[in-house]
Each structure stands twice: as C-alpha cells, then as structure tokens.
Legacy VTK file of the C-alpha trace (Angstrom):
# vtk DataFile Version 3.0
C-alpha trace
ASCII
DATASET POLYDATA
POINTS 182 float
-108.324 -30.570 -100.064
-110.993 -32.420 -102.080
-113.501 -34.630 -100.300
-113.923 -38.199 -101.513
-116.888 -38.391 -103.832
-116.745 -34.752 -104.865
-113.863 -35.678 -107.147
-115.777 -38.642 -108.559
-118.897 -36.567 -109.149
-116.894 -34.226 -111.392
-115.596 -36.981 -113.690
-117.272 -38.989 -116.398
-116.620 -42.400 -117.883
-116.708 -45.987 -116.690
-114.147 -45.558 -113.908
-115.983 -42.721 -112.198
-119.436 -42.136 -110.765
-121.879 -40.315 -113.061
-121.939 -36.537 -112.832
-124.072 -35.511 -109.851
-123.942 -38.997 -108.311
-123.389 -37.586 -104.812
-125.874 -34.979 -103.590
-125.186 -33.028 -100.427
-128.159 -33.475 -98.097
-126.898 -31.811 -94.905
-123.719 -30.963 -93.002
-122.858 -29.846 -89.499
-119.770 -28.414 -87.807
-119.457 -28.499 -84.010
-118.942 -24.993 -82.558
-118.166 -26.012 -78.952
-118.980 -29.622 -77.962
-121.882 -31.898 -78.855
-122.760 -35.303 -77.425
-124.283 -36.363 -80.754
-125.275 -35.191 -84.215
-128.550 -36.316 -85.822
-129.655 -36.074 -89.431
-133.435 -36.536 -89.552
-136.153 -36.481 -92.210
-133.766 -38.095 -94.698
-135.402 -38.180 -98.128
-136.115 -41.596 -99.638
-134.976 -40.519 -103.115
-131.488 -42.080 -103.207
-130.109 -45.579 -103.583
-127.523 -45.295 -100.774
-126.399 -42.783 -98.152
-122.873 -41.713 -97.285
-121.751 -39.984 -94.090
-118.334 -38.282 -94.065
-116.764 -37.472 -90.723
-113.730 -35.478 -89.584
-113.892 -35.484 -85.792
-112.204 -35.289 -82.417
-113.624 -36.448 -79.095
-113.029 -35.620 -75.444
-111.149 -38.920 -75.058
-110.032 -41.763 -77.335
-113.365 -43.256 -78.195
-115.442 -45.435 -80.494
-117.554 -43.476 -82.991
-121.017 -45.075 -83.006
-124.196 -44.544 -85.002
-127.913 -45.227 -84.543
-130.485 -45.640 -87.263
-133.991 -44.260 -86.647
-133.094 -43.703 -82.984
-132.784 -47.453 -82.301
-130.796 -47.834 -79.050
-131.378 -51.593 -78.756
-129.070 -54.498 -79.448
-130.315 -54.747 -83.033
-126.860 -54.211 -84.550
-124.186 -56.722 -85.474
-120.707 -55.653 -86.573
-117.433 -57.098 -87.831
-114.139 -55.249 -88.085
-110.521 -55.487 -89.093
-107.891 -52.989 -88.000
-104.205 -52.153 -88.037
-102.010 -49.598 -86.329
-98.614 -50.112 -87.927
-97.449 -52.808 -85.517
-100.592 -54.792 -84.692
-103.470 -56.115 -86.751
-106.676 -57.666 -85.540
-110.288 -58.475 -86.127
-113.397 -58.616 -84.023
-117.159 -58.678 -83.806
-119.794 -57.164 -81.559
-123.443 -56.273 -81.053
-123.219 -52.551 -81.640
-122.826 -50.178 -84.555
-119.559 -48.411 -85.237
-117.930 -46.094 -87.742
-114.519 -46.612 -86.123
-112.144 -44.895 -83.773
-112.207 -41.195 -82.975
-109.073 -39.582 -81.581
-108.854 -37.526 -78.423
-108.165 -33.843 -77.943
-105.379 -35.125 -75.679
-103.562 -36.591 -78.719
-101.270 -34.600 -80.959
-102.674 -31.110 -81.584
-105.106 -30.758 -84.456
-105.371 -34.502 -85.178
-108.819 -35.431 -86.437
-110.112 -38.911 -87.207
-111.641 -39.193 -90.644
-114.147 -41.734 -91.854
-116.678 -42.624 -94.494
-119.844 -44.578 -93.617
-121.914 -46.013 -96.474
-125.479 -47.057 -95.616
-126.539 -49.341 -98.425
-129.996 -49.666 -99.951
-131.429 -47.697 -97.012
-135.055 -47.615 -98.229
-135.440 -51.340 -98.962
-137.966 -52.732 -96.448
-137.517 -56.357 -97.580
-134.152 -56.884 -95.858
-131.946 -55.716 -93.011
-129.956 -52.536 -93.609
-126.209 -52.995 -93.990
-123.382 -50.506 -93.816
-119.632 -50.369 -94.284
-117.162 -47.855 -92.985
-113.511 -46.999 -93.347
-112.007 -44.833 -90.632
-108.672 -43.848 -89.143
-106.213 -41.223 -88.041
-102.487 -40.590 -87.967
-101.048 -38.962 -84.851
-97.535 -38.351 -86.211
-96.207 -41.868 -85.789
-99.130 -43.545 -84.106
-102.687 -44.052 -85.247
-105.082 -46.661 -86.550
-107.117 -47.664 -89.585
-110.362 -49.635 -89.261
-112.813 -51.290 -91.635
-116.286 -52.143 -90.314
-119.377 -53.854 -91.659
-122.598 -53.509 -89.685
-126.066 -55.001 -90.050
-129.076 -53.274 -88.513
-131.527 -56.091 -87.898
-134.603 -54.094 -88.764
-136.476 -53.834 -92.065
-137.623 -50.228 -91.650
-136.456 -47.627 -94.147
-133.771 -45.380 -92.648
-135.136 -41.889 -91.956
-132.594 -40.643 -89.395
-128.943 -41.203 -88.480
-127.369 -40.216 -85.162
-123.586 -40.243 -84.707
-121.912 -40.032 -81.302
-118.668 -40.845 -79.494
-119.497 -43.758 -77.204
-118.326 -42.243 -73.909
-117.399 -38.608 -74.554
-118.505 -35.849 -76.942
-117.576 -34.305 -80.278
-115.122 -31.440 -79.886
-114.998 -28.058 -81.616
-114.496 -28.114 -85.414
-115.646 -31.717 -85.787
-117.514 -31.882 -89.085
-120.110 -34.385 -90.317
-121.787 -34.378 -93.727
-124.567 -36.510 -95.221
-124.740 -37.315 -98.926
-127.276 -39.169 -101.052
-125.926 -41.531 -103.703
-128.002 -41.877 -106.838
-128.412 -45.192 -108.647
-126.360 -45.796 -111.759
LINES 1 183
182 0 1 2 3 4 5 6 7 8 9 10 11 12 13 14 15 16 17 18 19 20 21 22 23 24 25 26 27 28 29 30 31 32 33 34 35 36 37 38 39 40 41 42 43 44 45 46 47 48 49 50 51 52 53 54 55 56 57 58 59 60 61 62 63 64 65 66 67 68 69 70 71 72 73 74 75 76 77 78 79 80 81 82 83 84 85 86 87 88 89 90 91 92 93 94 95 96 97 98 99 100 101 102 103 104 105 106 107 108 109 110 111 112 113 114 115 116 117 118 119 120 121 122 123 124 125 126 127 128 129 130 131 132 133 134 135 136 137 138 139 140 141 142 143 144 145 146 147 148 149 150 151 152 153 154 155 156 157 158 159 160 161 162 163 164 165 166 167 168 169 170 171 172 173 174 175 176 177 178 179 180 181
C-alpha cells in the first residue's frame, strides 16, 4: 500500500509535488513496547517536516508530541473530530497528533496519522503544525484534525512522539520526512 507523499513524489506537473519533494530522514518500528519515540539532530535543510504514524497503544489514548524536548505548557491546540454519529470541536494547552487506538480494540487495528510541522527553522515566529489522524475499528472509530502552535521561536531540532498515558505497542511505525521548498 503506498504511503501518502511517496505517490506525490513520483509524479510531475502542477497538481503534484516536484520529484523528490519528500526525503526520508528516519523511521522506526517498535519491536516490543516503547513509551516514546524521538527523532533528534533533525537537519535544517528542508522547508517543512512531516511525521507519518501507524500505531497502537496499551489503551485508547491521545498521541502527543514534543518539540525540542519542551514539556511545558507552551503549546496551544484546536481540533475538530467525528466518529460517524458525533462531531465536535475543542481546544487545549497541549500538543496532539490525534487519537491512538488500543490493543484491546479489534485485532490488528492501527491508528494512522500525518503531522506536518511547518516552516520549522524560522526563528522569527512560533512553530505551527497540523495533523490528520484516525482509525476504523470495523464499525467504530474516529477522525481528527488538529492545529497546534508551539509558542517558542527556536528552530525545531528534535521531535518526540508518545501516547499520553500508555506506550506504543509492537509493530507501531513512525517515519520522519523532510519537505523541500517548491
């Protein structure tokens, strides 16, 4: 199954990203369980970053991220969501990629998500991100759209992803890509 972005990097023309627009920087697959995954020493040679996640957690959880190890309340987020019968919106003072399903859900159900960290080297403004995430558990599930501001002007050099109150389970996979400017 193709991964979003890989398809676009193979096409040319106005409707698609230029060839080579997405460069793989690093990837990681959980072999047992991990409380978090960190990508560090991120090169400053791209315009934007993209993190792609296919994950399960020990319990239904919120998939969070930290930039440069910042554990403070320097994040502000907005979200909209739907689950087939309910829609909603919200805001908070934390970072989030979205929901991550539990190993207790339907077998082999993984949440998937894409997190874009925009203009990550610009030190003249706060760093912003957007994410789209969800899962289908054979009749139940959720889709979420987040925007997050990191109220810090430092260039992003590391990204840590973690389930808020549990851990990543075996076969969870996280990949980091650099997006070149057009």
